[in-house]
Structure formats: structure tokens, C-alpha cells
C-alpha positions as CSV (number, residue, x, y, z in Angstrom):
1,M,89.0,84.8,89.5
2,P,88.3,88.5,90.8
3,S,91.3,91.2,90.4
4,L,92.1,93.4,93.1
5,W,93.4,97.0,93.5
6,L,95.0,98.0,96.8
7,I,95.1,101.8,97.6
8,R,96.6,103.2,100.6
9,H,94.5,106.3,101.5
10,A,95.5,110.0,100.8
11,P,97.7,110.7,103.7
12,A,96.2,112.7,107.0
13,A,97.9,115.3,108.7
14,G,99.3,112.8,111.4
15,N,100.7,111.0,108.8
16,L,102.7,113.8,107.3
17,N,104.0,114.7,110.8
18,G,105.3,111.3,111.7
19,V,102.4,110.3,114.1
20,F,101.0,106.8,114.5
21,M,97.5,107.1,113.4
22,G,96.1,103.7,114.1
23,Q,92.4,103.8,114.5
24,L,92.5,107.5,115.0
25,D,90.2,109.5,112.5
26,G,91.6,112.3,110.8
27,E,90.6,114.3,107.4
28,P,92.9,113.5,104.6
29,D,95.4,116.3,103.4
30,V,93.6,118.4,100.5
31,D,96.6,118.2,98.1
32,G,96.9,114.3,98.7
33,L,93.3,113.8,98.4
34,A,93.3,116.1,95.0
35,A,96.0,113.6,93.7
36,A,94.0,110.5,94.7
37,G,91.1,111.9,92.8
38,A,93.3,112.3,89.9
39,L,93.6,108.5,89.8
40,G,89.8,108.0,88.9
41,G,90.5,107.5,85.3
42,Q,93.6,105.1,85.8
43,V,91.6,102.8,88.5
44,A,88.1,101.0,87.1
45,A,86.6,98.6,89.5
46,D,83.0,97.0,89.9
47,F,83.2,96.9,93.5
48,I,84.8,99.3,96.1
49,W,85.4,99.0,99.6
50,S,86.8,101.3,102.0
51,S,87.7,101.5,105.9
52,P,85.3,103.8,107.2
53,L,87.9,105.7,108.6
54,R,87.8,109.5,106.8
55,R,91.0,109.4,105.3
56,A,90.3,106.3,103.6
57,A,86.5,106.9,103.0
58,L,87.0,110.4,101.6
59,T,89.9,109.0,99.1
60,A,87.7,106.3,97.9
61,A,85.0,108.9,97.3
62,A,87.6,111.2,95.5
63,I,88.9,108.3,93.1
64,F,85.2,106.9,92.5
65,P,83.0,109.8,92.6
66,G,79.4,109.2,92.5
67,R,79.9,105.6,93.0
68,D,78.5,103.3,95.8
69,V,81.4,102.6,98.6
70,V,80.7,99.8,100.7
71,H,82.6,100.9,104.3
72,D,83.9,98.0,106.0
73,D,85.4,97.8,110.0
74,R,87.4,95.2,108.8
75,L,89.6,97.7,106.5
76,M,90.1,100.0,109.5
77,E,94.0,100.7,110.3
78,R,95.4,98.4,112.9
79,H,94.4,99.4,116.4
80,L,97.8,100.5,117.8
81,G,97.0,100.7,121.4
82,S,98.8,103.4,123.5
83,W,101.0,104.3,120.8
84,Q,98.0,105.9,118.5
85,G,98.7,109.5,118.5
86,R,102.3,109.5,119.7
87,V,105.3,110.7,117.3
88,K,106.9,107.6,115.7
89,D,110.6,109.0,116.8
90,E,109.5,109.0,120.4
91,V,108.2,105.6,120.4
92,R,111.4,104.4,118.6
93,A,113.8,105.8,121.4
94,E,111.6,103.8,123.9
95,R,111.2,100.8,122.0
96,P,113.7,100.2,119.2
97,D,113.3,96.8,119.2
98,A,109.8,97.4,117.7
99,F,111.1,98.7,114.6
100,T,112.9,97.3,111.4
101,D,116.6,98.4,110.4
102,A,114.4,100.4,107.6
103,G,113.0,102.3,110.3
104,T,109.8,101.2,110.0
105,L,107.4,99.2,112.6
106,D,107.9,95.4,112.8
107,L,104.5,94.2,112.1
108,T,105.0,91.1,114.3
109,I,105.2,93.5,117.4
110,T,102.0,94.0,119.0
111,P,101.9,97.7,120.3
112,P,100.8,97.8,124.2
113,G,97.0,97.4,124.4
114,G,97.1,97.4,120.4
115,E,96.1,94.5,118.0
116,S,97.7,91.6,117.5
117,L,99.1,90.4,113.9
118,A,97.1,87.4,114.4
119,D,93.9,89.3,114.8
120,L,94.7,91.5,112.2
121,K,95.4,88.7,109.9
122,T,91.9,87.1,110.4
123,R,89.9,90.4,109.6
124,V,91.8,91.3,106.6
125,G,91.8,87.6,105.7
126,A,87.9,87.5,106.1
127,V,87.5,90.5,103.7
128,L,90.1,88.4,101.0
129,D,87.9,85.8,101.3
130,A,84.8,88.0,100.7
131,V,86.6,89.3,97.7
132,A,87.5,86.0,96.5
133,A,83.9,85.0,96.4
134,L,82.6,87.8,94.1
135,P,81.9,86.5,90.3
136,D,84.8,85.7,88.2
137,G,86.1,88.4,86.3
138,S,84.9,91.0,89.0
139,T,87.3,94.2,89.8
140,V,87.4,95.1,93.6
141,A,89.1,98.2,94.9
142,L,90.1,98.0,98.4
143,V,90.7,101.7,99.9
144,A,92.7,101.3,103.2
145,H,95.7,101.5,105.7
146,N,99.4,100.6,105.7
147,G,98.8,98.1,107.9
148,V,95.9,96.2,106.6
149,L,97.4,96.3,102.8
150,R,100.7,95.2,104.1
151,T,99.2,92.5,105.7
152,A,96.8,91.5,102.6
153,R,100.2,91.1,100.7
154,V,101.4,88.6,103.3
155,L,98.3,86.7,103.2
156,L,98.3,86.7,99.5
157,G,101.9,85.6,99.3
158,Q,103.2,88.4,97.5
159,M,105.6,89.3,100.4
160,D,106.8,87.6,103.9
161,V,105.8,89.3,107.1
162,H,109.5,90.7,107.4
163,E,109.6,92.0,104.0
164,A,106.2,93.8,104.4
165,S,107.4,95.3,107.7
166,R,110.0,97.2,106.1
167,T,107.9,98.0,103.1
168,P,105.4,101.1,103.6
169,E,102.4,101.3,101.2
170,K,102.9,104.6,99.1
171,F,99.7,107.0,99.7
172,A,97.4,107.1,96.8
173,S,99.4,104.5,94.7
174,P,96.9,101.6,93.6
175,A,98.6,98.1,92.8
176,R,96.7,95.6,91.0
177,L,96.7,91.6,92.2
178,T,95.0,88.9,90.4
179,L,93.3,86.3,92.9
180,D,94.7,83.4,91.0
181,A,94.6,79.7,92.6
182,P,97.6,79.9,93.8
183,R,97.1,83.2,95.7
184,L,93.8,82.0,96.9
185,A,95.7,78.6,97.9
186,R,98.3,80.9,100.1
187,L,95.5,82.9,101.5
188,R,94.0,79.6,103.1
189,A,97.1,78.4,103.9
190,A,98.3,81.4,106.1
191,R,94.7,81.8,107.9
192,R,95.5,78.1,109.4
193,I,98.8,79.3,110.6
194,T,98.6,82.6,112.7
């Protein structure tokens, strides 16, 4: 079975300033990118897939210099509709019901004009299916975004959607998972229940 590195991109200015980025494209912070580059010796992968958004694509290039990276639109961050580009505190003041008691966005809430969790699960699940089809013993690095990686954890049964909503992914902090038979069974079951 393949194993998987889940890696959130280095932070962009919007992330550092408390702005909902969604699918807005921004350069990663220089210091964050340098920290991501330092991971290169710690993370080995046969295949590297990244969101095409610059904050992820440049993070992947920093961690895996000179390697081929597949830029996959299915790894783009969740589209946050009219909340993209807005300060999180402003949205929280308007829609406190959209946030968990930990202050994080509840993944089950669809922002106005944004992508639903069901649609996000469909595209992230398709990526995980493609990873599962790779040769046994392969290692894949997915360099993506907070919402995408938390959804992957939900689909693989590592946490439920409520825990994932409360637990943001750390920037440029790789986590390794093995796609064993129980996780793949959870993925298939989760894809049927959207």
C-alpha cells in the first residue's frame, strides 16, 4: 500500500494577517518558505503532487528542489465564496454560527457562494483514490491547504469532521499516513456518504 505525506503550504501574507484565502493566489512568506525548504532532508517521496496555487506550488518546490511536481487542481483550497479575502474576525462577528468554539471555521458550513463540504470531499476523495492506485510501497507527498488536508483526514478516518473543524493543519509540518486496508475502506465508505 502507498504511504502519504500531508503537507500544508508555507503561510502567505493573508494567512499571517487572519484573512480567509480560499482560492486566492498569494506568494508564501519568505521565512515560511525557507523553513519549508529545511524539510527537504526529512521528507522523501516517490511522487509529489501539489495544489497549483503559488503558496503550495512554491512550498513543494522548496521542499523537493529539482523534482517533478504534479500540479493538481483538485488539491486547490476550498472556494470560500464571498468570504475569500475577508478578515476572519469580521466574518466571525457576522456569522458566529459558522465557527467552532475553538474559533475555527466549521467545515460543515458552506460560505455564501462557496464550495460545499460534499463537493470538497468528492475532489479530495478522487485524489486519494488516485494515490491508492499507485504501486505498493510508493510514497506520495501532497502539498496542499488547510481545508483540503483536513478533509483528507476525515475521508481516511483519522478524525471526524467536528474534530477536523477544530484542528487546523500546521504550516509546513509534514504528517505521514499509510493507506492501509482499513483506511481505504473508510475512504470508500466516506465517499458513499456525502
